[in-house]
C-alpha positions in Angstrom: 6.4 -8.6 -23.2 7.1 -11.1 -26.0 9.7 -13.6 -24.8 12.5 -14.8 -27.1 11.9 -18.1 -29.0 14.3 -20.1 -27.0 14.4 -21.8 -23.6 16.3 -20.1 -20.8 17.0 -23.5 -19.4 18.5 -24.8 -22.6 20.5 -21.6 -23.1 21.9 -21.9 -19.6 23.0 -25.5 -20.2 24.5 -24.6 -23.6 28.2 -24.0 -23.8 29.0 -20.3 -24.0 30.1 -17.3 -22.0 28.5 -17.3 -18.6 28.6 -13.5 -18.3 26.5 -13.2 -21.5 23.9 -15.3 -19.9 23.8 -13.2 -16.8 23.5 -9.9 -18.8 20.8 -11.4 -21.0 18.8 -12.7 -18.1 19.0 -9.2 -16.5 17.6 -7.5 -19.6 14.8 -10.1 -19.8 13.8 -9.7 -16.2 13.9 -5.9 -16.4 11.8 -5.9 -19.5 9.2 -8.0 -17.7 9.1 -5.8 -14.7 6.4 -3.2 -14.1 9.0 -1.0 -12.5 10.8 1.1 -15.1 13.7 2.2 -12.8 17.1 0.9 -13.9 19.4 2.1 -11.1 20.4 -1.0 -9.2 19.9 -1.1 -5.4 23.0 -2.1 -3.5 23.2 -5.5 -1.9 25.0 -5.5 1.4 27.3 -8.3 2.6 25.5 -10.6 5.0 27.1 -12.3 8.0 24.4 -14.9 8.4 25.2 -18.3 6.9 22.7 -19.1 4.2 20.5 -22.2 4.5 21.1 -25.1 2.2 18.2 -24.0 0.0 20.1 -20.7 -0.6 23.7 -21.9 -0.7 23.7 -22.1 -4.5 22.5 -18.5 -4.7 25.3 -17.4 -2.3 28.0 -19.3 -4.2 26.8 -17.9 -7.5 26.8 -14.4 -6.1 30.4 -14.7 -5.0 31.5 -16.0 -8.4 29.8 -13.3 -10.4 30.7 -10.4 -8.0 26.9 -9.9 -7.2 26.2 -9.1 -10.9 23.2 -11.4 -11.1 21.6 -10.2 -7.9 22.3 -6.5 -8.7 20.5 -7.0 -12.0 17.4 -8.2 -10.2 17.5 -5.5 -7.5 16.0 -2.5 -9.5 12.9 -4.6 -10.0 12.3 -5.3 -6.4 13.9 -2.3 -4.6 14.9 0.9 -6.4 16.7 2.6 -3.5 16.9 0.0 -0.7 19.8 -2.1 0.5 19.0 -5.8 0.5 20.9 -8.3 2.6 20.5 -12.0 2.0 19.2 -14.0 5.0 18.0 -17.6 5.5 14.4 -18.5 6.4 15.7 -20.3 9.5 17.1 -17.0 10.8 13.8 -15.1 10.4 12.3 -14.8 13.9 8.7 -15.9 13.8 8.8 -17.7 10.4 8.4 -21.2 11.8 5.5 -20.1 14.1 3.5 -18.4 11.3 0.0 -19.7 10.6 0.4 -20.2 6.8 -3.2 -21.3 6.4 -4.3 -17.7 6.9 -1.9 -16.5 4.2 -3.2 -18.3 1.2 -6.3 -16.1 0.5 -4.1 -13.0 0.3 -1.5 -14.9 -1.8 -4.2 -15.9 -4.4 -5.4 -12.3 -4.6 -1.8 -11.2 -5.1 -1.5 -13.7 -7.9 -4.5 -12.3 -9.7 -2.5 -9.1 -10.2 1.1 -10.2 -10.3 0.6 -13.0 -12.8 -0.1 -10.3 -15.4 2.7 -8.0 -14.3 5.8 -10.2 -13.9 7.1 -13.3 -15.6 8.7 -14.8 -12.4 5.5 -14.3 -10.4 3.4 -15.9 -13.2 5.6 -19.0 -12.8 5.3 -19.1 -9.0 1.5 -18.5 -9.2 1.1 -21.4 -11.6 3.1 -23.6 -9.3 1.0 -22.6 -6.3 -2.2 -23.9 -8.0 -1.0 -27.4 -7.2 -0.5 -26.7 -3.5 -2.9 -28.1 -0.9 -4.2 -24.9 0.6 -5.3 -26.7 3.7 -1.9 -28.1 4.5 0.2 -25.7 6.5 3.5 -27.4 5.8 3.0 -27.5 2.1 2.3 -23.7 2.0 5.4 -23.0 4.1 7.6 -25.2 1.9 6.2 -23.5 -1.2 7.4 -20.1 -0.1 10.8 -21.5 1.0 11.4 -23.2 -2.3 10.2 -20.4 -4.6 11.5 -17.3 -2.8 14.7 -16.0 -1.4 14.5 -13.7 1.7 16.3 -10.4 1.9 16.4 -8.1 4.9 15.9 -4.4 4.2 19.2 -3.4 5.6 18.2 -0.2 7.5 17.2 0.8 11.0 13.7 -0.1 12.2 11.1 2.3 11.0 7.5 3.1 12.0 4.7 0.7 11.3 1.3 2.3 11.5 -2.2 0.9 10.8 -5.2 1.8 8.7 -8.7 0.4 8.2 -12.0 0.8 6.3 -14.5 2.9 8.2 -18.2 1.8 8.3 -20.3 4.9 8.6 -24.0 5.9 8.4 -25.0 8.1 5.5 -27.7 9.2 3.0 -27.9 9.8 -0.7 -29.8 13.0 0.1 -28.6 16.0 2.1 -30.5 16.8 5.2 -30.0 18.3 8.7 -29.0 14.8 9.9 -26.6 14.1 7.0 -25.2 17.5 5.9 -21.6 16.6 5.0 -20.9 15.5 1.4 -18.3 13.2 -0.2 -17.6 13.9 -3.8 -16.9 12.0 -7.0 -14.1 13.2 -9.4 -15.1 16.6 -10.9 -15.4 16.7 -14.7 -12.9 19.6 -15.1 -10.1 17.9 -13.2 -7.0 17.3 -15.4 -4.2 15.0 -14.2 -1.0 14.9 -16.3 2.5 13.7 -15.7 5.2 16.3 -16.3 7.6 15.4 -19.0 10.4 17.3 -17.3 10.0 16.5 -13.6 8.1 13.3 -13.8 5.6 14.6 -11.2 1.9 14.4 -11.5 0.1 17.7 -12.1 -3.5 18.3 -11.1 -5.2 21.2 -12.8 -8.1 22.7 -14.7 -8.5 24.9 -17.7 -8.8 28.6 -16.8 -9.5 31.6 -19.0 -6.8 34.3 -18.8 -5.9 37.4 -20.7 -3.5 35.3 -22.7 -6.0 32.7 -23.5 -6.9 29.4 -21.8 -4.2 27.9 -19.5 -4.1 24.9 -17.2 -3.8 26.2 -13.7 -3.4 24.2 -10.4 -6.7 22.7 -9.1 -8.3 24.7 -6.2 -7.5 23.8 -2.6 -10.0 22.4 -0.1 -10.7 25.9 1.2 -11.3 27.3 -2.3 -13.5 24.4 -3.3 -15.6 24.7 -0.1 -16.1 28.4 -0.5 -17.1 28.2 -4.2 -19.7 25.4 -3.7 -18.6 24.2 -7.1 -18.5 20.5 -6.0 -22.1 20.4 -4.9 -23.2 18.7 -8.2 -20.6 16.0 -7.7 -21.8 14.8 -4.3 -22.1 11.0 -4.0 -23.3 10.6 -0.4 -23.8 12.7 2.8 -22.5 11.9 6.3 -23.4 13.0 9.8 -20.1 14.1 11.1 -17.5 16.4 9.4 -14.5 14.6 11.0 -15.8 11.3 9.8 -16.0 12.7 6.3 -12.5 14.2 6.7 -10.9 11.0 8.0 -12.6 8.9 5.3 -10.7 11.0 2.8 -7.5 10.2 4.6 -8.3 6.4 4.6 -9.2 6.6 0.9 -12.1 4.1 1.1 -15.1 3.1 3.2 -18.5 1.5 3.6 -21.5 3.7 4.0 -24.7 2.2 5.4 -27.7 4.0 4.1 -31.0 4.6 5.8 -32.6 1.7 4.1 -29.8 -0.6 5.5 -28.2 -1.1 2.1 -24.5 -0.4 1.8 -22.4 1.4 -0.7 -18.6 1.0 -1.1 -16.5 4.0 -1.9 -12.9 3.9 -3.2 -10.3 6.4 -4.1 -10.7 8.0 -7.5 -8.5 11.1 -7.5 -7.3 14.1 -5.5 -7.0 17.8 -6.1 -3.2 17.4 -6.1 -2.5 19.5 -3.0 -0.1 18.1 -0.3 -1.6 16.4 2.8 -1.4 18.4 6.0 -2.3 16.9 9.4 -5.0 18.7 11.3 -3.9 16.9 14.5 -0.4 18.2 14.1 -1.8 21.7 13.6 -3.9 21.5 16.8 -0.8 20.3 18.7 1.5 23.1 17.3 -1.1 25.7 18.2 -1.4 24.3 21.8 -5.1 23.4 21.2 -4.5 19.7 22.0 -1.8 17.7 23.7 -0.2 15.0 21.5 -1.9 12.3 23.6 -5.3 13.8 22.8 -4.8 14.3 19.1 -6.8 11.2 18.0 -9.9 11.2 15.9 -12.1 11.3 19.0 -9.9 14.0 20.5 -10.4 16.1 17.4 -14.2 15.5 17.5 -14.3 16.7 21.1 -12.3 19.8 20.2 -14.8 20.6 17.4 -17.7 20.2 19.8 -16.1 22.9 22.0 -15.1 25.1 19.1 -17.9 24.7 16.4 -17.2 28.1 14.9 -13.6 27.0 14.0 -14.6 24.0 12.0 -13.7 25.4 8.6 -10.5 26.9 10.0 -9.4 23.5 11.2 -10.4 21.4 8.2 -8.9 23.9 5.7 -5.5 23.4 7.3 -5.4 20.3 5.0 -5.6 21.7 1.4 -5.8 18.2 0.0 -9.2 16.8 -1.0 -10.0 13.3 -2.1 -12.6 12.3 -4.6 -14.3 8.9 -4.6 -15.9 6.4 -6.9 -18.7 3.9 -6.1 -17.4 0.4 -6.0 -20.6 -1.3 -4.9 -21.0 -3.3 -8.1 -17.4 -4.4 -8.4 -16.6 -5.5 -4.9 -18.1 -8.5 -3.0 -19.7 -8.0 0.3 -16.7 -9.5 2.2 -14.0 -7.9 0.1 -11.7 -5.3 1.5 -11.1 -2.0 -0.2 -9.0 -1.9 -3.4 -5.3 -1.1 -2.8 -2.7 0.3 -5.2 -2.1 -3.2 -6.7 -5.7 -3.1 -7.9 -7.0 -6.0 -5.8 -9.1 -6.2 -2.6 -7.0 -5.8 0.6 -6.9 -8.6 3.2 -7.0 -7.8 6.9 -3.7 -8.4 8.6 -2.1 -9.6 5.3 -2.0 -6.4 3.2 0.5 -3.6 3.9 1.1 -0.2 2.3 4.8 0.4 1.5 7.1 2.9 -0.1 7.7 1.6 -3.7 11.1 3.2 -3.7 12.2 0.4 -1.3 9.7 -2.4 -1.9 8.0 -3.2 -5.1 4.2 -3.8 -5.1 3.2 -7.4 -5.0 6.2 -8.7 -3.0 5.6 -11.0 0.0 7.1 -9.4 3.2 7.8 -11.0 6.6 6.9 -8.1 8.9 8.3 -7.9 12.5 6.6 -5.4 14.7 4.2 -5.1 17.7 0.4 -5.3 17.4 -1.5 -3.1 19.9 -3.9 -4.6 22.4 -7.5 -4.3 21.3 -10.0 -2.8 23.7 -12.7 -5.2 22.4 -13.2 -8.8 23.2 -13.5 -9.7 19.5 -10.1 -8.4 18.7 -8.8 -8.5 15.2 -5.0 -9.1 15.2 -2.6 -10.2 17.9 0.7 -11.3 16.4 3.2 -8.8 15.0 5.5 -11.3 13.3 3.6 -12.2 10.1 3.7 -12.7 6.4 2.1 -9.9 4.5 2.0 -8.6 1.0 2.9 -5.2 -0.5 -0.5 -4.4 -2.0 -1.0 -0.7 -1.3 0.8 2.7 -1.0 0.3 6.0 0.8 1.5 9.5 0.7 2.8 9.4 4.3 4.5 6.0 3.8 8.1 7.0 3.1 11.4 5.3 3.7 12.9 1.8 4.2 11.1 -0.5 6.7 8.1 2.0 6.7 4.7 0.3 6.5 1.0 0.8 7.0 -0.8 -2.4 8.0 -4.4 -2.9 6.9 -6.5 -4.1 9.9 -9.9 -4.6 8.2 -13.3 -2.8 8.4 -15.4 -1.4 11.2 -15.0 -0.3 14.8 -12.7 -3.1 16.0 -10.3 -2.7 13.1 -10.4 1.0 13.6 -9.6 0.7 17.3 -6.4 -1.3 16.7 -5.4 0.7 13.6 -5.7 3.9 15.5 -3.3 2.7 18.2 -0.8 1.1 15.8 2.5 3.0 15.8 5.4 0.8 16.6 8.9 0.2 15.2 9.3 -2.6 12.7 11.5 -4.3 10.1 10.8 -6.0 6.9 12.2 -9.0 5.1 11.2 -9.1 1.5 10.7 -12.4 -0.3 12.1 -12.3 -3.9 11.1 -15.0 -6.4 14.1 -17.1 -7.3 
């Protein structure tokens, strides 16, 4: 966006109609936003007395009948209700280890500086901060952001991770199960009428060539059409299946080299849980419907493998990210940057815009390994990813990292939680 050739600060100081300034500021901010929604999210009344750092904002809100905050709200939360709160009233804020936050913040800036004018300003300011000084980092967030609770009941916070699996570039008896890159004939278009994404392919019909829905997992598996698009082969069908659910992973090859796979596209079909199907059909109890439980069920019912996997018609296609990611980088999230263990979270963009800092309040499960990954549930995280199953206010999916330890905690993570979003002031 090209900004007008005048200073907002000078304009604000100039004599004139205050309402005109508020309206103009709203249009400027909306134009700089990467969120095209225009319906403002309601701001609820807050009973908590604002801290001194936010008293001016509260006073201005009262004088202008919330017009200024309402103008900002479509950018940060399309459908959510945001309630102002002070930093001093956020449980766990003062105990946060801000030194561990900075790496995730800098990654966040690498994307948000190009997407939003306010974030660019904050990111430029942060370059002057001493990243080894805990107090300086804490003060930076307090001076540059205003906290808002998502005014809704607690929702479920789950966890995800990046698997590290053994694989081969060649199919064999040891490695028979393929993962695929995006097929050449897959067409993805956004409907002009519904706004939904359509996944299809060109098909010859009696009336000529038409674009029809892309085949389901069962149809693709039966046709063997994807064989020429195989990237790598794995040992276990459930590992291959769950890697598609995770959307990314590390594959260690037989020569000890590693390739990194990331999400490329899907066949457009809805996700269906095979664990839920097993429970509904009395094949497994809810307490046993974990990845290991499903693997054990398949060992006892090998002839029903296709029946089970085809309950989920959705198939994910991958791309090789080995040349674009550093060895220690996490997988790429929806914001387009590598995820940071314990600091990146997947959210519903209807309630939290990508890139926003969030103070999460939840419970972290105990790890069954001595070298446990995360322990504290009250932590500053960043909205850097999304997921098909992440729907609703206060709903999140916390990234735990890569490998067995991260997978152990992520698999146990299912606790209620709330979010306080930090909006740049």
